[in-house]
C-alpha positions, 0 to 999 in steps of 0.5 A, spaced: 500 500 500 505 504 501 508 502 494 502 505 491 502 511 495 509 512 493 507 511 486 502 516 486 506 521 489 511 520 484 507 522 479 504 528 482 497 526 483 494 525 490 488 521 487 485 521 481 479 526 483 483 531 486 488 531 480 482 532 475 479 537 479 486 541 480 488 541 473 486 549 472 491 551 478 498 551 475 501 551 481 498 545 484 499 541 477 506 538 476 507 539 468 511 533 465 517 535 462 519 534 455 522 527 456 516 525 460 512 527 454 516 524 449 516 517 453 509 518 453 508 519 446 513 514 444 509 509 448 505 504 443 498 506 444 491 504 443 486 509 443 480 504 444 484 500 450 486 507 453 479 509 453 477 503 456 482 503 462 480 510 463 472 508 463 474 502 468 477 507 473 472 508 479 467 514 479 469 516 486 476 518 483 473 523 479 468 526 484 469 533 486 469 532 493 476 531 497 477 525 500 483 521 502 485 516 496 490 512 500 485 511 506 480 509 501 484 504 498 487 501 504 480 500 507 478 496 500 484 491 502 481 484 504 483 482 511 487 477 509 492 480 504 495 476 498 501 478 495 499 476 488 493 479 488 496 486 490 501 486 485 495 485 480 491 490 483 497 495 483 499 493 476 492 495 474 492 501 478 499 503 474 496 502 467 490 506 469 495 511 472 499 511 465 492 512 461 490 518 465 497 521 465 497 520 457 491 523 456 493 529 461 499 530 457 495 530 450 490 535 453 496 539 456 500 539 449 493 541 445 492 547 450 500 549 450 499 554 444 493 558 447 497 558 454 503 561 451 499 566 447 495 568 454 502 568 457 504 573 452 498 578 453 499 578 460 506 580 459 504 585 454 498 588 459 503 588 465 508 593 460 502 597 458 500 598 466 507 600 467 507 605 462 501 608 464 503 609 471 509 613 468 504 618 464 500 619 470 506 621 474 508 626 469 501 629 469 501 630 476 507 633 476 506 638 470 499 640 474 503 641 480 507 646 476 501 650 473 498 650 479 504 654 482 505 658 476 497 661 476 497 669 477 492 674 478 493 677 471 491 670 468 484 671 471 483 678 469 484 676 462 479 671 462 474 676 465 475 680 459 474 674 454 468 673 458 465 680 457 467 680 450 463 673 448 457 676 452 457 683 448 458 678 441 452 675 443 448 681 445 450 684 438 447 677 435 441 678 438 440 685 436 441 683 429 436 678 430 431 683 432 432 687 427 431 682 422 425 679 425 422 686 425 423 686 417 420 679 416 413 681 414 416 685 408 420 678 406 414 674 407 409 678 403 415 677 397 415 670 398 407 669 398 407 673 391 412 668 388 408 663 391 413 660 395 409 657 400 414 652 404 419 658 404 414 663 407 411 658 412 418 656 414 421 663 415 414 665 419 415 659 424 423 660 425 421 667 426 416 665 431 421 661 435 426 666 435 421 671 438 419 666 443 427 666 445 427 674 445 420 675 448 424 678 454 425 684 450 420 689 450 420 691 442 419 683 441 412 683 445 408 685 439 411 681 434 409 674 436 401 676 435 403 679 428 407 673 426 401 669 428 396 673 424 401 673 418 401 665 419 393 665 418 394 669 412 398 664 409 394 658 411 388 662 407 392 663 401 395 656 401 387 654 401 386 658 395 392 655 392 390 648 393 383 650 390 387 651 383 389 644 382 382 642 381 382 644 374 389 645 372 394 640 376 401 643 376 406 638 379 411 644 382 405 648 384 402 642 388 408 640 391 409 647 394 402 646 397 403 639 400 410 641 403 407 648 406 401 643 409 407 638 412 410 644 415 404 646 418 403 639 420 396 639 417 396 634 411 390 631 413 386 637 414 389 639 407 386 632 404 379 634 407 380 641 404 382 638 397 376 634 397 371 639 398 374 644 393 374 638 388 366 637 389 365 645 389 369 645 382 365 640 379 359 644 381 361 651 379 364 648 372 358 644 370 354 651 372 358 655 368 359 651 362 351 650 361 350 658 363 354 660 358 351 656 352 344 658 355 346 666 355 349 665 348 342 662 345 338 667 349 342 672 346 342 677 352 346 677 359 340 677 363 342 675 370 335 671 371 339 665 368 345 666 374 339 665 379 337 659 377 338 652 379 343 647 375 337 643 374 332 648 371 338 651 367 339 645 363 332 645 361 333 652 357 339 648 353 336 648 345 337 642 341 342 646 336 347 647 342 345 641 346 351 636 343 356 642 343 354 643 350 354 636 352 361 635 349 364 641 353 361 639 359 364 632 359 371 636 357 370 640 363 369 634 367 374 630 364 379 636 366 377 635 374 377 628 374 384 628 370 387 633 376 384 628 381 388 622 377 394 626 377 393 628 384 393 621 386 399 619 382 403 625 385 402 622 392 403 615 390 410 617 387 412 621 394 410 615 398 417 612 398 420 619 399 416 620 405 418 614 408 425 615 407 425 622 410 421 619 416 426 614 417 431 619 418 428 622 424 425 619 430 421 613 431 415 617 433 416 621 426 416 615 422 409 613 426 406 619 424 408 619 417 405 612 416 399 614 419 398 620 415 400 617 409 395 611 410 389 617 412 391 620 405 391 614 401 384 612 404 381 619 403 383 619 396 381 612 394 374 614 397 374 620 394 374 617 387 367 614 388 365 620 391 367 625 385 365 620 380 358 620 383 358 627 383 360 627 375 354 622 374 349 626 377 351 632 374 351 629 367 344 625 368 341 632 370 343 635 364 341 629 360 334 629 363 333 636 361 332 635 354 327 630 351 332 626 346 327 623 342 327 630 338 334 628 335 336 625 329 339 618 329 346 620 327 345 626 333 343 621 338 348 616 336 353 622 337 350 623 344 351 616 346 358 616 344 360 621 348 356 618 354 359 612 352 366 615 353 364 618 359 362 612 362 369 609 360 372 614 363 369 613 370 370 605 369 378 607 368 377 612 374 374 608 379 372 601 377 365 603 377 360 601 372 356 607 372 350 605 374 347 612 375 348 614 367 347 607 365 340 607 367 338 614 365 341 613 358 338 606 358 331 608 359 332 614 354 335 609 349 330 604 349 324 609 348 328 612 343 330 606 339 323 603 340 320 609 336 326 609 331 325 602 330 317 602 329 319 607 324 324 603 320 319 597 320 314 601 317 319 604 312 321 597 311 314 595 309 313 600 304 320 598 301 318 591 300 311 593 297 314 597 292 320 592 291 320 590 284 325 585 286 331 587 281 338 585 282 342 591 285 349 590 282 354 590 287 362 588 286 364 581 286 368 583 293 362 586 296 362 586 304 358 589 309 364 592 312 365 596 306 359 600 308 359 606 313 355 603 318 360 598 319 366 602 319 366 602 327 367 594 327 374 595 324 376 602 327 377 604 334 372 609 336 373 616 337 368 620 342 368 626 338 365 624 332 359 619 330 361 612 329 360 612 321 365 618 321 371 615 325 378 616 323 382 609 322 387 608 328 389 602 331 384 598 336 389 594 340 391 600 345 393 598 352 394 604 355 388 608 358 385 614 357 388 617 363 395 615 360 393 617 353 391 624 355 395 625 361 399 631 358 395 633 352 389 633 349 382 631 351 378 625 349 372 629 348 375 634 343 370 635 337 374 635 331 372 641 326 374 636 320 368 632 319 369 631 311 373 624 312 367 620 309 369 615 304 365 614 298 362 607 298 365 603 292 361 597 292 356 598 286 358 595 279 356 599 273 352 594 268 355 588 272 362 590 270 367 593 275 370 597 269 369 599 262 376 595 260 374 589 263 367 589 259 371 590 253 376 585 254 370 580 256 367 581 250 373 580 246 375 574 249 368 570 248 368 573 241 374 569 239 373 563 235 379 559 239 377 552 240 375 550 247 374 543 249 367 541 250 369 539 257 371 546 259 365 549 256 361 545 260 364 546 266 365 553 265 357 554 264 356 549 270 360 554 274 358 560 272 350 559 272 349 553 276 345 550 270 345 543 267 347 544 260 345 540 254 352 536 253 351 537 245 351 545 245 353 548 238 359 553 238 354 559 237 349 557 242 355 557 247 358 563 245 351 567 246 350 563 252 357 566 255 356 573 252 349 573 256 351 570 262 358 574 263 354 581 261 351 580 268 354 574 271 361 574 270 363 573 277 359 570 283 357 577 285 352 577 291 345 577 289 341 582 293 336 588 292 336 595 294 331 593 300 336 588 302 342 593 302 337 598 306 336 592 311 343 591 312 345 598 313 339 598 319 343 593 322 349 596 322 346 602 325 343 598 330 349 595 332 353 602 332 348 603 338 349 597 341 356 597 341 356 604 344 351 602 349 352 595 351 346 595 357 341 596 351 344 590 347 338 585 348 333 590 346 337 592 340 338 585 338 331 583 339 329 589 334 334 587 329 331 580 329 325 583 328 328 586 321 330 579 319 323 576 321 319 581 317 324 580 311 323 573 311 316 573 312 315 578 306 319 573 302 315 567 304 308 571 303 310 574 296 313 567 293 312 561 298 305 561 300 301 556 297 296 551 301 297 546 296 304 544 297 302 541 304 297 537 300 303 533 296 305 530 302 313 532 300 314 536 307 317 541 303 316 546 309 320 543 315 316 543 321 322 548 324 320 553 318 313 552 319 314 554 327 318 560 325 313 563 320 307 562 325 311 565 331 313 571 326 306 572 324 303 571 332 309 576 335 310 581 329 304 581 324 298 585 325 293 581 321 287 586 322 286 591 316 283 596 320 283 598 327 278 595 332 274 601 336 272 596 341 279 593 342 282 594 349 287 598 351 292 592 352 290 590 345 291 596 342 298 597 345 300 590 343 298 592 336 303 598 336 308 593 336 306 589 330 306 591 323 301 590 317 303 584 313 306 586 306 303 586 299 307 584 293 307 590 288 303 589 282 309 590 278 311 584 279 308 578 275 309 571 277 304 568 272 307 568 266 310 562 263 315 565 259 319 568 265 318 561 268 313 564 273 317 570 275 323 566 277 328 571 276 324 575 281 324 569 286 331 568 285 333 575 287 328 575 293 330 568 296 337 569 295 337 576 297 334 573 304 340 567 304 345 573 303 342 577 309 342 570 313 349 569 311 351 576 314 347 575 320 351 569 321 358 573 320 355 578 325 354 573 330 360 573 334 360 580 335 353 580 337 354 574 342 360 578 345 356 584 347 350 580 349 348 579 356 350 572 359 342 571 361 340 573 355 344 569 350 339 563 350 335 568 346 340 570 341 342 562 340 335 561 339 334 566 334 340 563 330 338 556 330 330 557 329 330 563 324 337 565 321 338 558 319 331 557 316 332 562 311 335 557 306 329 552 307 325 557 303 328 555 297 324 549 297 317 551 297 318 558 293 322 554 287 317 548 288 311 553 285 316 554 279 317 547 278 310 545 279 308 550 273 314 550 268 312 543 266 305 540 264 304 534 268 296 534 267 298 533 259 302 527 261 297 524 265 292 524 259 297 521 254 299 516 259 291 514 260 291 513 252 297 508 252 294 500 252 298 496 258 295 490 257 299 488 251 301 481 249 308 481 247 314 485 249 315 492 246 321 495 243 319 502 242 317 507 248 311 511 248 310 518 246 308 521 253 316 520 254 318 524 248 313 529 250 315 529 257 323 530 255 320 536 250 317 539 256 324 539 260 328 541 254 323 547 254 324 548 261 332 548 260 331 553 255 327 558 259 332 557 265 337 559 260 333 565 258 332 567 265 340 566 267 341 572 262 337 577 267 339 574 274 345 569 275 342 563 278 346 559 283 348 552 283 344 550 289 338 554 286 339 550 279 339 544 283 333 545 287 329 547 280 331 541 277 330 536 283 323 539 284 321 538 276 324 531 276 321 529 283 314 532 280 315 528 273 317 521 277 311 522 281 306 524 275 309 517 272 307 513 278 300 517 278 299 515 271 301 508 272 296 508 278 291 510 273 292 503 269 286 499 269 289 493 266 296 491 265 300 485 263 307 483 265 309 485 258 305 492 260 310 492 266 316 491 262 313 497 257 313 501 263 320 499 265 322 501 258 319 508 258 322 510 264 329 507 262 328 511 256 326 517 260 332 517 265 337 516 259 335 522 256 334 526 262 341 525 264 343 528 258 340 534 260 342 535 268 348 533 272 344 531 278 346 525 281 342 520 283 336 522 279 331 524 285 325 519 286 328 514 281 327 508 286 320 511 287 318 509 280 322 503 279 320 500 286 312 501 284 313 498 277 317 492 280 311 491 286 307 488 281 311 482 281 310 481 288 307 475 291 301 475 296 305 475 302 311 479 300 306 485 297 303 485 304 309 486 307 311 491 302 305 495 303 306 496 310 313 498 309 312 503 303 307 508 306 310 514 301 305 511 296 298 514 296 292 510 298 289 510 291 296 508 288 296 502 293 289 500 291 290 500 284 296 496 284 292 490 288 287 491 283 291 490 277 295 484 280 288 481 281 287 475 276 295 475 274 298 472 281 293 474 286 286 472 288 280 475 290 281 473 297 288 475 297 285 482 294 281 483 300 286 482 305 291 487 302 286 492 301 284 491 308 292 492 310 291 499 306 285 501 309 289 500 316 295 504 314 290 510 311 286 510 317 291 514 322 291 519 316 284 520 317 
């Protein structure tokens, strides 16, 4: 045990805990020497093993509490000592001690550079303290010398210097007092120069100086004088603030705001500013209207100046109404522009205020932020308030005069100005201008109802006097070439009516305030209205130039060889006819001359009435485009124009009660529904007013128009003109052209139509506009029904003997007669095409109708046969095939209409009893007479009487629902 203790003592450690706790005390820790460090470093080491040794040391050795290690180890010894165990335990302690020593050595080596550096700092500090001690000693010595050398003379000099300083201060005070007494002169000069910030700054400085020298008797009255001057400055500042309401000047407003900021009254200034803007709006509109009233009155009677603004507006004459409205909006624009620029100024100077406030105290920053927030809210609230004032003033002006007295162009001009004003309001504060919209909407609807009623009456007059002659327009004619539709390609100018607007780019992104911020005014009236362009839409005699006419005749007078295919294709393309394949050169030349003289190009087919309707549509769209809130009313009236035109064309050329009896369904259910709707909602069927009618009925009749009557100059009964085919083509195709223009305008109408009313627009297009082309069938069916003598053909067929006993090789003469009728129809069609271009769809419909009627007449003729043999049925097939072969040379229509209708009827003769019963049930397109005759003719050949009764009963069952 003594050996263990001596070992620990030799290593400089009393016990492990004490050694670790005393590492910070240099004097109690023996630092190993370099040799020992080297020995410890050179010993082979296993970090993991050393750490395990250290970890195996009992925790008590690391305790901070002091305890006797030797005593602790001795107490641990067993009663009976064993040398070998002691030596092993000693070796273990030595190993632990070696590991701890090595760990301590490593830590010492790690911290040695810091220890050396700290030791150097301590040495340097000690040197500095010694130097400071020397300086303090020298200073005390010199102070002692100065104290001993101070004399009475030195004190005298100091007293004189003090008097000098006092006198200099007194002189400065006297000069300040003199300056203060002359301040009022300088303040007056600065106010004349409108240097309000400088004047207020000077006045405040003078007040501060006056309070400093208030102990002088000459300054006692100056304080009250400066206060009066400051109040005078505030009054002039308020006047200066009111000036920016009409003509905003950045420099002027900057000075005014700086002045109010110096006074600490930025919030008060904003309140005053809004009051001035409200007053400016009232004074502006009153002075503008008063000027026009006095100018129109021709005297300067002061009675007008005493009137209220509302009463003053009623004295505006119709001649001065529009110029006064334009000047009124122009003046209000100046006020709104000043407010807009005021807001811009404050937004721009927010950052400057924040920067300047951040350089001051925290309190100053908070006050600046509060003022800026107050100003921002006040300005934003003022936007709506000012716009409401503007709307009320303009509304009062509008209500002062009945707008129904104006012509259409003048009314559109008024709407254009109001529309631009509403655009200004929307850009100004995001408002939808409810006040103005409601006011102008009511007047516009009333005006437009009366205007539309007059236009409908004019349209009826035009239709009743229309001779349905072709209005020659150029091949490239487009409704956008008309003045009424210029607004669709040009950007609107508020100072001219939409038909007189200068061309400019329509895709501008900048607002009106950005566009006219520095110069100009959106309500300026341009003095030059001579910008109308001549509408170059009419062709001269069907030619667009004399040179073209000359070259056309030269071309077709030539005898150059033209392939027959090209000749035929040309005629088909230009006239829409189906020419005979074998045509002589002379005939082709004459046809080409006649066709080309009017039909060289596929120019639109329209009449003067059609053109007038299109112009009306353009005018209606102008109003709708300018004032979108009445879009639904305008589109409704536009639809009535189309409805009335469609109804007139149908009434003049398509009404025929016998059509529906044919069972061909020429008028679709949609067309019939449309015509019935138009008749019920728009057409006044009463010829004379009913004196006993109720007031409601009378009001409803005001909304209707009498049914039009065809002009007596239009003859539809002459066979030479194909029963007015030219007039029918012009009328029908002009309607189709009008429908195409409505289709072209649909996207524009859909864009302005309110969402809740769009179903009406969709219904109008789907149920009315799209049915225009369907009128071709009933109108051209009347021509087809009269152009060929079907009755004569029935008589010829009745003379044919069909119960022949042998198969014939020659067809019957009724086929030749029918083909001659078609050739005659073709010649007449060519004659009509010299007057009016017959489009290919029209030609096809005419030929289709004629062929369909001919085929049905053939079936009817076959149904009149009393006796027929199998050879007779073969003769029917021969006749029909001969008809088809010849007909295909006259027309290019493929397949031949109702070809199967005839062939199926002929072949039905050969059906057995069961097949015929099924056939009768499946083919309901044949009449009861035709089916009955078929059964009767078959009787005796391959059908007996019992089968006959059964088939007739089946026919009767089919016919019963029709009854």
